[in-house]
N, CA, C, O and the ligand as a Tripos MOL2 file, in Angstrom:
@<TRIPOS>MOLECULE
protein
  265   263    67     0     0
PROTEIN
NO_CHARGES

@<TRIPOS>ATOM
      1 N          31.9770  -79.4340  276.0370 N.3       1 MET1
      2 CA         31.0170  -80.4710  275.6080 C.3       1 MET1
      3 C          31.7680  -81.6580  275.0110 C.2       1 MET1
      4 O          32.6610  -81.4850  274.1820 O.2       1 MET1
      5 N          31.4060  -82.8350  275.4300 N.am      2 THR2
      6 CA         32.0780  -84.0220  274.9140 C.3       2 THR2
      7 C          31.1180  -84.8870  274.1200 C.2       2 THR2
      8 O          31.2810  -86.1040  274.0290 O.2       2 THR2
      9 N          30.1200  -84.2410  273.5490 N.am      3 GLN3
     10 CA         29.0980  -85.0130  272.8450 C.3       3 GLN3
     11 C          29.5340  -85.4080  271.4410 C.2       3 GLN3
     12 O          28.8150  -86.1180  270.7380 O.2       3 GLN3
     13 N          30.7060  -84.9500  271.0380 N.am      4 GLN4
     14 CA         31.1480  -85.2470  269.6850 C.3       4 GLN4
     15 C          31.5270  -86.7080  269.5280 C.2       4 GLN4
     16 O          31.6050  -87.2170  268.4100 O.2       4 GLN4
     17 N          31.7620  -87.3820  270.6430 N.am      5 THR5
     18 CA         32.1380  -88.7860  270.5580 C.3       5 THR5
     19 C          30.9280  -89.6760  270.3100 C.2       5 THR5
     20 O          31.0490  -90.8700  270.0350 O.2       5 THR5
     21 N          29.7700  -89.0620  270.4160 N.am      6 ARG6
     22 CA         28.5580  -89.8260  270.1940 C.3       6 ARG6
     23 C          28.4870  -90.3010  268.7460 C.2       6 ARG6
     24 O          28.6980  -89.5070  267.8280 O.2       6 ARG6
     25 N          28.1980  -91.5570  268.5310 N.am      7 PRO7
     26 CA         28.1150  -92.0450  267.1570 C.3       7 PRO7
     27 C          26.8860  -91.5030  266.4600 C.2       7 PRO7
     28 O          25.8270  -91.3460  267.0680 O.2       7 PRO7
     29 N          27.0370  -91.2240  265.2000 N.am      8 ARG8
     30 CA         25.8960  -90.7410  264.4340 C.3       8 ARG8
     31 C          25.0010  -91.9050  264.0430 C.2       8 ARG8
     32 O          25.4630  -93.0300  263.8540 O.2       8 ARG8
     33 N          23.7330  -91.6170  263.9290 N.am      9 LEU9
     34 CA         22.8170  -92.6500  263.4730 C.3       9 LEU9
     35 C          23.0390  -92.8620  261.9830 C.2       9 LEU9
     36 O          23.3140  -91.9260  261.2320 O.2       9 LEU9
     37 N          22.9160  -94.0810  261.5930 N.am     10 ALA10
     38 CA         23.2830  -94.4360  260.2280 C.3      10 ALA10
     39 C          22.3660  -93.7880  259.1930 C.2      10 ALA10
     40 O          22.8340  -93.1380  258.2580 O.2      10 ALA10
     41 N          21.0750  -93.9670  259.3660 N.am     11 SER11
     42 CA         20.1680  -93.5560  258.2950 C.3      11 SER11
     43 C          19.6250  -92.1480  258.4880 C.2      11 SER11
     44 O          19.4020  -91.4290  257.5140 O.2      11 SER11
     45 N          19.4140  -91.7530  259.7260 N.am     12 HIS12
     46 CA         18.7780  -90.4530  259.9650 C.3      12 HIS12
     47 C          19.6250  -89.6250  260.9070 C.2      12 HIS12
     48 O          20.0760  -90.1120  261.9440 O.2      12 HIS12
     49 N          19.8390  -88.3770  260.5440 N.am     13 SER13
     50 CA         20.4640  -87.4780  261.5040 C.3      13 SER13
     51 C          19.3550  -86.9290  262.3830 C.2      13 SER13
     52 O          18.5440  -86.1050  261.9630 O.2      13 SER13
     53 N          19.3480  -87.3990  263.5790 N.am     14 LEU14
     54 CA         18.2670  -87.0690  264.4940 C.3      14 LEU14
     55 C          18.7410  -85.9420  265.3940 C.2      14 LEU14
     56 O          19.3270  -86.1890  266.4480 O.2      14 LEU14
     57 N          18.4900  -84.6950  264.9800 N.am     15 ASP15
     58 CA         18.9030  -83.6520  265.9050 C.3      15 ASP15
     59 C          17.8310  -83.4190  266.9360 C.2      15 ASP15
     60 O          16.6460  -83.3020  266.6220 O.2      15 ASP15
     61 N          18.2680  -83.3570  268.1540 N.am     16 LEU16
     62 CA         17.3360  -83.0500  269.2220 C.3      16 LEU16
     63 C          17.1690  -81.5350  269.2860 C.2      16 LEU16
     64 O          18.1460  -80.7870  269.2500 O.2      16 LEU16
     65 N          15.9420  -81.1060  269.3800 N.am     17 PRO17
     66 CA         15.7020  -79.6660  269.4980 C.3      17 PRO17
     67 C          16.1640  -79.1490  270.8480 C.2      17 PRO17
     68 O          16.2590  -79.9010  271.8170 O.2      17 PRO17
     69 N          16.4500  -77.8570  270.8980 N.am     18 ASN18
     70 CA         16.8790  -77.2700  272.1610 C.3      18 ASN18
     71 C          15.7330  -77.1490  273.1360 C.2      18 ASN18
     72 O          15.9280  -76.9310  274.3320 O.2      18 ASN18
     73 N          14.5530  -77.2930  272.6120 N.am     19 HIS19
     74 CA         13.3940  -77.1850  273.4820 C.3      19 HIS19
     75 C          12.7660  -78.5460  273.6980 C.2      19 HIS19
     76 O          12.7410  -79.3940  272.8060 O.2      19 HIS19
     77 N          12.2670  -78.7290  274.8890 N.am     20 CYS20
     78 CA         11.5770  -79.9620  275.2240 C.3      20 CYS20
     79 C          10.3090  -80.0670  274.3860 C.2      20 CYS20
     80 O           9.5130  -79.1290  274.3370 O.2      20 CYS20
     81 N          10.1250  -81.1810  273.7420 N.am     21 ASP21
     82 CA          8.9540  -81.3120  272.8740 C.3      21 ASP21
     83 C           7.7030  -81.6440  273.6770 C.2      21 ASP21
     84 O           6.6050  -81.6970  273.1220 O.2      21 ASP21
     85 N           7.8590  -81.8640  274.9560 N.am     22 ILE22
     86 CA          6.6970  -82.1610  275.7930 C.3      22 ILE22
     87 C           6.1500  -80.8820  276.4120 C.2      22 ILE22
     88 O           4.9640  -80.5810  276.2800 O.2      22 ILE22
     89 N           7.0130  -80.1300  277.0860 N.am     23 CYS23
     90 CA          6.5360  -78.9240  277.7690 C.3      23 CYS23
     91 C           6.9340  -77.6550  277.0310 C.2      23 CYS23
     92 O           6.5500  -76.5570  277.4330 O.2      23 CYS23
     93 N           7.7090  -77.7980  275.9430 N.am     24 ASN24
     94 CA          8.0990  -76.6510  275.1110 C.3      24 ASN24
     95 C           8.9480  -75.6330  275.8540 C.2      24 ASN24
     96 O           8.9840  -74.4580  275.4890 O.2      24 ASN24
     97 N           9.6260  -76.0850  276.8900 N.am     25 LYS25
     98 CA         10.5810  -75.2020  277.5560 C.3      25 LYS25
     99 C          11.9800  -75.6350  277.1790 C.2      25 LYS25
    100 O          12.1950  -76.7440  276.6890 O.2      25 LYS25
    101 N          12.9240  -74.7480  277.4140 N.am     26 ALA26
    102 CA         14.3070  -75.0800  277.0840 C.3      26 ALA26
    103 C          14.7450  -76.3150  277.8590 C.2      26 ALA26
    104 O          14.4550  -76.4600  279.0470 O.2      26 ALA26
    105 N          15.4460  -77.1950  277.1660 N.am     27 ARG27
    106 CA         15.8710  -78.4400  277.8040 C.3      27 ARG27
    107 C          16.8030  -78.1760  278.9750 C.2      27 ARG27
    108 O          16.8100  -78.9200  279.9560 O.2      27 ARG27
    109 N          17.5840  -77.1160  278.8650 N.am     28 SER28
    110 CA         18.5330  -76.8260  279.9310 C.3      28 SER28
    111 C          17.8470  -76.1710  281.1170 C.2      28 SER28
    112 O          18.4730  -75.9190  282.1460 O.2      28 SER28
    113 N          16.5800  -75.9010  280.9700 N.am     29 HIS29
    114 CA         15.8490  -75.1790  282.0110 C.3      29 HIS29
    115 C          14.7880  -76.0910  282.6060 C.2      29 HIS29
    116 O          13.9560  -76.6520  281.8930 O.2      29 HIS29
    117 N          14.8350  -76.2270  283.9280 N.am     30 GLY30
    118 CA         13.7960  -76.9780  284.6040 C.3      30 GLY30
    119 C          14.0340  -78.4700  284.5930 C.2      30 GLY30
    120 O          15.0650  -78.9500  284.1230 O.2      30 GLY30
    121 N          13.0780  -79.1830  285.1100 N.am     31 ASN31
    122 CA         13.1960  -80.6240  285.2630 C.3      31 ASN31
    123 C          12.3270  -81.3270  284.2240 C.2      31 ASN31
    124 O          11.1240  -81.0870  284.1340 O.2      31 ASN31
    125 N          12.9440  -82.1770  283.4620 N.am     32 HIS32
    126 CA         12.2110  -82.8350  282.3880 C.3      32 HIS32
    127 C          12.1460  -84.3470  282.5820 C.2      32 HIS32
    128 O          12.0030  -85.1100  281.6270 O.2      32 HIS32
    129 N          12.2540  -84.7550  283.8370 N.am     33 LYS33
    130 CA         12.1880  -86.2010  284.0740 C.3      33 LYS33
    131 C          10.8170  -86.7430  283.7110 C.2      33 LYS33
    132 O          10.6960  -87.7810  283.0600 O.2      33 LYS33
    133 N           9.7840  -86.0270  284.1400 N.am     34 SER34
    134 CA          8.4310  -86.4830  283.7990 C.3      34 SER34
    135 C           8.1940  -86.3550  282.3140 C.2      34 SER34
    136 O           7.4680  -87.1460  281.7120 O.2      34 SER34
    137 N           8.8250  -85.3350  281.7220 N.am     35 CYS35
    138 CA          8.6760  -85.1520  280.2740 C.3      35 CYS35
    139 C           9.2350  -86.3510  279.5300 C.2      35 CYS35
    140 O           8.6190  -86.8670  278.5980 O.2      35 CYS35
    141 N          10.4150  -86.7850  279.9600 N.am     36 SER36
    142 CA         11.0290  -87.8940  279.2330 C.3      36 SER36
    143 C          10.2200  -89.1670  279.4120 C.2      36 SER36
    144 O          10.1950  -90.0310  278.5360 O.2      36 SER36
    145 N           9.5550  -89.2720  280.5660 N.am     37 ARG37
    146 CA          8.7100  -90.4570  280.7530 C.3      37 ARG37
    147 C           7.5100  -90.3960  279.8030 C.2      37 ARG37
    148 O           7.1360  -91.3900  279.1790 O.2      37 ARG37
    149 N           6.9250  -89.2130  279.7120 N.am     38 ILE38
    150 CA          5.8060  -89.0390  278.7820 C.3      38 ILE38
    151 C           6.2790  -89.2920  277.3590 C.2      38 ILE38
    152 O           5.5950  -89.9270  276.5570 O.2      38 ILE38
    153 N           7.4670  -88.7780  277.0710 N.am     39 ARG39
    154 CA          7.9940  -88.9230  275.7230 C.3      39 ARG39
    155 C           8.1700  -90.3980  275.3700 C.2      39 ARG39
    156 O           7.8580  -90.8340  274.2620 O.2      39 ARG39
    157 N           8.6800  -91.1520  276.3450 N.am     40 GLN40
    158 CA          8.8760  -92.5750  276.0730 C.3      40 GLN40
    159 C           7.5640  -93.2680  275.7840 C.2      40 GLN40
    160 O           7.4790  -94.1450  274.9240 O.2      40 GLN40
    161 N           6.5280  -92.8550  276.5250 N.am     41 GLN41
    162 CA          5.2210  -93.4670  276.2760 C.3      41 GLN41
    163 C           4.7070  -93.0960  274.8960 C.2      41 GLN41
    164 O           4.1500  -93.9180  274.1680 O.2      41 GLN41
    165 N           4.9150  -91.8240  274.5630 N.am     42 ARG42
    166 CA          4.4240  -91.3660  273.2590 C.3      42 ARG42
    167 C           5.2490  -91.9460  272.1300 C.2      42 ARG42
    168 O           4.7400  -92.2600  271.0540 O.2      42 ARG42
    169 N           6.5290  -92.0790  272.4020 N.am     43 GLN43
    170 CA          7.4620  -92.3400  271.3270 C.3      43 GLN43
    171 C           7.0880  -93.5630  270.5060 C.2      43 GLN43
    172 O           7.1260  -93.5380  269.2750 O.2      43 GLN43
    173 N           6.7340  -94.6110  271.1910 N.am     44 SER44
    174 CA          6.4530  -95.8330  270.4540 C.3      44 SER44
    175 C           5.3460  -95.6110  269.4280 C.2      44 SER44
    176 O           5.4130  -96.1180  268.3080 O.2      44 SER44
    177 N           4.3370  -94.8550  269.8180 N.am     45 VAL45
    178 CA          3.2410  -94.5770  268.8930 C.3      45 VAL45
    179 C           3.6300  -93.4840  267.9200 C.2      45 VAL45
    180 O           3.4780  -93.6230  266.7060 O.2      45 VAL45
    181 N           4.1400  -92.3840  268.4840 N.am     46 CYS46
    182 CA          4.4560  -91.2090  267.6760 C.3      46 CYS46
    183 C           5.5210  -91.5220  266.6420 C.2      46 CYS46
    184 O           5.4380  -91.0880  265.4930 O.2      46 CYS46
    185 N           6.4970  -92.2620  267.0540 N.am     47 TRP47
    186 CA          7.6130  -92.5370  266.1710 C.3      47 TRP47
    187 C           7.1400  -93.3190  264.9520 C.2      47 TRP47
    188 O           7.5440  -93.0470  263.8220 O.2      47 TRP47
    189 N           6.2960  -94.2690  265.2000 N.am     48 GLU48
    190 CA          5.7570  -95.0440  264.0780 C.3      48 GLU48
    191 C           4.9510  -94.1530  263.1520 C.2      48 GLU48
    192 O           5.0670  -94.2510  261.9310 O.2      48 GLU48
    193 N           4.1320  -93.2830  263.7330 N.am     49 THR49
    194 CA          3.3440  -92.3580  262.9370 C.3      49 THR49
    195 C           4.2450  -91.4350  262.1560 C.2      49 THR49
    196 O           4.0320  -91.1900  260.9680 O.2      49 THR49
    197 N           5.2600  -90.9200  262.8380 N.am     50 TYR50
    198 CA          6.1850  -89.9880  262.2060 C.3      50 TYR50
    199 C           6.8990  -90.6490  261.0330 C.2      50 TYR50
    200 O           6.9880  -90.0830  259.9430 O.2      50 TYR50
    201 N           7.3970  -91.8310  261.2690 N.am     51 MET51
    202 CA          8.1250  -92.5230  260.2190 C.3      51 MET51
    203 C           7.2120  -92.8430  259.0500 C.2      51 MET51
    204 O           7.6200  -92.7570  257.8920 O.2      51 MET51
    205 N           5.9840  -93.2100  259.3530 N.am     52 ALA52
    206 CA          5.0220  -93.4820  258.3020 C.3      52 ALA52
    207 C           4.7770  -92.2270  257.4850 C.2      52 ALA52
    208 O           4.6770  -92.2810  256.2590 O.2      52 ALA52
    209 N           4.6800  -91.0890  258.1780 N.am     53 ASN53
    210 CA          4.4860  -89.8240  257.4940 C.3      53 ASN53
    211 C           5.6560  -89.5020  256.5870 C.2      53 ASN53
    212 O           5.4770  -89.1080  255.4340 O.2      53 ASN53
    213 N           6.8430  -89.6720  257.1140 N.am     54 VAL54
    214 CA          8.0410  -89.3780  256.3400 C.3      54 VAL54
    215 C           8.0720  -90.2480  255.0940 C.2      54 VAL54
    216 O           8.3410  -89.7710  253.9920 O.2      54 VAL54
    217 N           7.7990  -91.5060  255.2830 N.am     55 GLU55
    218 CA          7.8070  -92.4260  254.1480 C.3      55 GLU55
    219 C           6.7490  -92.0360  253.1260 C.2      55 GLU55
    220 O           6.9920  -92.0780  251.9200 O.2      55 GLU55
    221 N           5.5770  -91.6580  253.6170 N.am     56 ALA56
    222 CA          4.4940  -91.2700  252.7270 C.3      56 ALA56
    223 C           4.8600  -90.0270  251.9470 C.2      56 ALA56
    224 O           4.6170  -89.9390  250.7430 O.2      56 ALA56
    225 N           5.4540  -89.0530  252.6520 N.am     57 LYS57
    226 CA          5.8540  -87.8120  251.9880 C.3      57 LYS57
    227 C           6.9000  -88.0940  250.9290 C.2      57 LYS57
    228 O           6.8480  -87.5710  249.8160 O.2      57 LYS57
    229 N           7.8420  -88.9260  251.3010 N.am     58 ARG58
    230 CA          8.9190  -89.2260  250.3650 C.3      58 ARG58
    231 C           8.3450  -89.9140  249.1270 C.2      58 ARG58
    232 O           8.7100  -89.5990  247.9940 O.2      58 ARG58
    233 N           7.4590  -90.8390  249.3650 N.am     59 ALA59
    234 CA          6.8550  -91.5620  248.2490 C.3      59 ALA59
    235 C           6.0890  -90.6030  247.3450 C.2      59 ALA59
    236 O           6.1420  -90.7120  246.1200 O.2      59 ALA59
    237 N           5.3800  -89.6640  247.9600 N.am     60 LYS60
    238 CA          4.6200  -88.6860  247.1890 C.3      60 LYS60
    239 C           5.5450  -87.8320  246.3510 C.2      60 LYS60
    240 O           5.3020  -87.6010  245.1670 O.2      60 LYS60
    241 N           6.6210  -87.3610  246.9870 N.am     61 LYS61
    242 CA          7.5760  -86.4980  246.2850 C.3      61 LYS61
    243 C           8.1550  -87.2010  245.0920 C.2      61 LYS61
    244 O           8.2150  -86.6470  243.9940 O.2      61 LYS61
    245 N           8.5780  -88.4170  245.3080 N.am     62 VAL62
    246 CA          9.1920  -89.1790  244.2240 C.3      62 VAL62
    247 C           8.2050  -89.3320  243.0870 C.2      62 VAL62
    248 O           8.5450  -89.2010  241.9120 O.2      62 VAL62
    249 N           6.9810  -89.6120  243.4710 N.am     63 ARG63
    250 CA          5.9790  -89.8090  242.4440 C.3      63 ARG63
    251 C           5.6810  -88.5170  241.6950 C.2      63 ARG63
    252 O           5.4540  -88.5170  240.4860 O.2      63 ARG63
    253 N           5.6890  -87.3790  242.4670 N.am     64 ARG64
    254 CA          5.3480  -86.1210  241.8740 C.3      64 ARG64
    255 C           6.3750  -85.7150  240.8190 C.2      64 ARG64
    256 O           6.0270  -85.1670  239.7730 O.2      64 ARG64
    257 N           7.6390  -85.9930  241.1110 N.am     65 TYR65
    258 CA          8.6820  -85.5680  240.1900 C.3      65 TYR65
    259 C           9.0070  -86.6350  239.1610 C.2      65 TYR65
    260 O           9.8350  -86.4260  238.2740 O.2      65 TYR65
    261 N           8.3590  -87.7620  239.2820 N.am     66 ALA66
    262 CA          8.6820  -88.8370  238.3340 C.3      66 ALA66
    263 C           7.9770  -88.6190  237.0010 C.2      66 ALA66
    264 O           8.1310  -89.4240  236.0820 O.2      66 ALA66
    265 ZN         10.0230  -80.7800  279.4720 Zn       67 ZN67
@<TRIPOS>BOND
     1     1     2 1
     2     2     3 1
     3     3     4 2
     4     3     5 am
     5     5     6 1
     6     6     7 1
     7     7     8 2
     8     7     9 am
     9     9    10 1
    10    10    11 1
    11    11    12 2
    12    11    13 am
    13    13    14 1
    14    14    15 1
    15    15    16 2
    16    15    17 am
    17    17    18 1
    18    18    19 1
    19    19    20 2
    20    19    21 am
    21    21    22 1
    22    22    23 1
    23    23    24 2
    24    23    25 am
    25    25    26 1
    26    26    27 1
    27    27    28 2
    28    27    29 am
    29    29    30 1
    30    30    31 1
    31    31    32 2
    32    31    33 am
    33    33    34 1
    34    34    35 1
    35    35    36 2
    36    35    37 am
    37    37    38 1
    38    38    39 1
    39    39    40 2
    40    39    41 am
    41    41    42 1
    42    42    43 1
    43    43    44 2
    44    43    45 am
    45    45    46 1
    46    46    47 1
    47    47    48 2
    48    47    49 am
    49    49    50 1
    50    50    51 1
    51    51    52 2
    52    51    53 am
    53    53    54 1
    54    54    55 1
    55    55    56 2
    56    55    57 am
    57    57    58 1
    58    58    59 1
    59    59    60 2
    60    59    61 am
    61    61    62 1
    62    62    63 1
    63    63    64 2
    64    63    65 am
    65    65    66 1
    66    66    67 1
    67    67    68 2
    68    67    69 am
    69    69    70 1
    70    70    71 1
    71    71    72 2
    72    71    73 am
    73    73    74 1
    74    74    75 1
    75    75    76 2
    76    75    77 am
    77    77    78 1
    78    78    79 1
    79    79    80 2
    80    79    81 am
    81    81    82 1
    82    82    83 1
    83    83    84 2
    84    83    85 am
    85    85    86 1
    86    86    87 1
    87    87    88 2
    88    87    89 am
    89    89    90 1
    90    90    91 1
    91    91    92 2
    92    91    93 am
    93    93    94 1
    94    94    95 1
    95    95    96 2
    96    95    97 am
    97    97    98 1
    98    98    99 1
    99    99   100 2
   100    99   101 am
   101   101   102 1
   102   102   103 1
   103   103   104 2
   104   103   105 am
   105   105   106 1
   106   106   107 1
   107   107   108 2
   108   107   109 am
   109   109   110 1
   110   110   111 1
   111   111   112 2
   112   111   113 am
   113   113   114 1
   114   114   115 1
   115   115   116 2
   116   115   117 am
   117   117   118 1
   118   118   119 1
   119   119   120 2
   120   119   121 am
   121   121   122 1
   122   122   123 1
   123   123   124 2
   124   123   125 am
   125   125   126 1
   126   126   127 1
   127   127   128 2
   128   127   129 am
   129   129   130 1
   130   130   131 1
   131   131   132 2
   132   131   133 am
   133   133   134 1
   134   134   135 1
   135   135   136 2
   136   135   137 am
   137   137   138 1
   138   138   139 1
   139   139   140 2
   140   139   141 am
   141   141   142 1
   142   142   143 1
   143   143   144 2
   144   143   145 am
   145   145   146 1
   146   146   147 1
   147   147   148 2
   148   147   149 am
   149   149   150 1
   150   150   151 1
   151   151   152 2
   152   151   153 am
   153   153   154 1
   154   154   155 1
   155   155   156 2
   156   155   157 am
   157   157   158 1
   158   158   159 1
   159   159   160 2
   160   159   161 am
   161   161   162 1
   162   162   163 1
   163   163   164 2
   164   163   165 am
   165   165   166 1
   166   166   167 1
   167   167   168 2
   168   167   169 am
   169   169   170 1
   170   170   171 1
   171   171   172 2
   172   171   173 am
   173   173   174 1
   174   174   175 1
   175   175   176 2
   176   175   177 am
   177   177   178 1
   178   178   179 1
   179   179   180 2
   180   179   181 am
   181   181   182 1
   182   182   183 1
   183   183   184 2
   184   183   185 am
   185   185   186 1
   186   186   187 1
   187   187   188 2
   188   187   189 am
   189   189   190 1
   190   190   191 1
   191   191   192 2
   192   191   193 am
   193   193   194 1
   194   194   195 1
   195   195   196 2
   196   195   197 am
   197   197   198 1
   198   198   199 1
   199   199   200 2
   200   199   201 am
   201   201   202 1
   202   202   203 1
   203   203   204 2
   204   203   205 am
   205   205   206 1
   206   206   207 1
   207   207   208 2
   208   207   209 am
   209   209   210 1
   210   210   211 1
   211   211   212 2
   212   211   213 am
   213   213   214 1
   214   214   215 1
   215   215   216 2
   216   215   217 am
   217   217   218 1
   218   218   219 1
   219   219   220 2
   220   219   221 am
   221   221   222 1
   222   222   223 1
   223   223   224 2
   224   223   225 am
   225   225   226 1
   226   226   227 1
   227   227   228 2
   228   227   229 am
   229   229   230 1
   230   230   231 1
   231   231   232 2
   232   231   233 am
   233   233   234 1
   234   234   235 1
   235   235   236 2
   236   235   237 am
   237   237   238 1
   238   238   239 1
   239   239   240 2
   240   239   241 am
   241   241   242 1
   242   242   243 1
   243   243   244 2
   244   243   245 am
   245   245   246 1
   246   246   247 1
   247   247   248 2
   248   247   249 am
   249   249   250 1
   250   250   251 1
   251   251   252 2
   252   251   253 am
   253   253   254 1
   254   254   255 1
   255   255   256 2
   256   255   257 am
   257   257   258 1
   258   258   259 1
   259   259   260 2
   260   259   261 am
   261   261   262 1
   262   262   263 1
   263   263   264 2
@<TRIPOS>SUBSTRUCTURE
     1 MET1         2 RESIDUE 1 A MET
     2 THR2         6 RESIDUE 1 A THR
     3 GLN3        10 RESIDUE 1 A GLN
     4 GLN4        14 RESIDUE 1 A GLN
     5 THR5        18 RESIDUE 1 A THR
     6 ARG6        22 RESIDUE 1 A ARG
     7 PRO7        26 RESIDUE 1 A PRO
     8 ARG8        30 RESIDUE 1 A ARG
     9 LEU9        34 RESIDUE 1 A LEU
    10 ALA10       38 RESIDUE 1 A ALA
    11 SER11       42 RESIDUE 1 A SER
    12 HIS12       46 RESIDUE 1 A HIS
    13 SER13       50 RESIDUE 1 A SER
    14 LEU14       54 RESIDUE 1 A LEU
    15 ASP15       58 RESIDUE 1 A ASP
    16 LEU16       62 RESIDUE 1 A LEU
    17 PRO17       66 RESIDUE 1 A PRO
    18 ASN18       70 RESIDUE 1 A ASN
    19 HIS19       74 RESIDUE 1 A HIS
    20 CYS20       78 RESIDUE 1 A CYS
    21 ASP21       82 RESIDUE 1 A ASP
    22 ILE22       86 RESIDUE 1 A ILE
    23 CYS23       90 RESIDUE 1 A CYS
    24 ASN24       94 RESIDUE 1 A ASN
    25 LYS25       98 RESIDUE 1 A LYS
    26 ALA26      102 RESIDUE 1 A ALA
    27 ARG27      106 RESIDUE 1 A ARG
    28 SER28      110 RESIDUE 1 A SER
    29 HIS29      114 RESIDUE 1 A HIS
    30 GLY30      118 RESIDUE 1 A GLY
    31 ASN31      122 RESIDUE 1 A ASN
    32 HIS32      126 RESIDUE 1 A HIS
    33 LYS33      130 RESIDUE 1 A LYS
    34 SER34      134 RESIDUE 1 A SER
    35 CYS35      138 RESIDUE 1 A CYS
    36 SER36      142 RESIDUE 1 A SER
    37 ARG37      146 RESIDUE 1 A ARG
    38 ILE38      150 RESIDUE 1 A ILE
    39 ARG39      154 RESIDUE 1 A ARG
    40 GLN40      158 RESIDUE 1 A GLN
    41 GLN41      162 RESIDUE 1 A GLN
    42 ARG42      166 RESIDUE 1 A ARG
    43 GLN43      170 RESIDUE 1 A GLN
    44 SER44      174 RESIDUE 1 A SER
    45 VAL45      178 RESIDUE 1 A VAL
    46 CYS46      182 RESIDUE 1 A CYS
    47 TRP47      186 RESIDUE 1 A TRP
    48 GLU48      190 RESIDUE 1 A GLU
    49 THR49      194 RESIDUE 1 A THR
    50 TYR50      198 RESIDUE 1 A TYR
    51 MET51      202 RESIDUE 1 A MET
    52 ALA52      206 RESIDUE 1 A ALA
    53 ASN53      210 RESIDUE 1 A ASN
    54 VAL54      214 RESIDUE 1 A VAL
    55 GLU55      218 RESIDUE 1 A GLU
    56 ALA56      222 RESIDUE 1 A ALA
    57 LYS57      226 RESIDUE 1 A LYS
    58 ARG58      230 RESIDUE 1 A ARG
    59 ALA59      234 RESIDUE 1 A ALA
    60 LYS60      238 RESIDUE 1 A LYS
    61 LYS61      242 RESIDUE 1 A LYS
    62 VAL62      246 RESIDUE 1 A VAL
    63 ARG63      250 RESIDUE 1 A ARG
    64 ARG64      254 RESIDUE 1 A ARG
    65 TYR65      258 RESIDUE 1 A TYR
    66 ALA66      262 RESIDUE 1 A ALA
    67 ZN67       265 GROUP 0 **** ****
C-alpha cells in the first residue's frame, strides 16, 4: 500500500470506513461506481448537515462543562 504519501487533512482526520456508506458492503468488494456518484450527490447536503451537527455537539459539550 502506498497510501501513506497521502497528505493528512489539516483540521479533521477523515478516516474512510472499510464499508461503503451507500450500499454497506465492503469497499473492496463489488462495484461502487454508482455508489460514489450517489455519495457525491448526497455529500454536498450531508456534509453540511454533518458539520453542523458536529459543531452543535461541540458547542453543547463546551457549554455543558463550562
Ligand atoms: Zn457501494
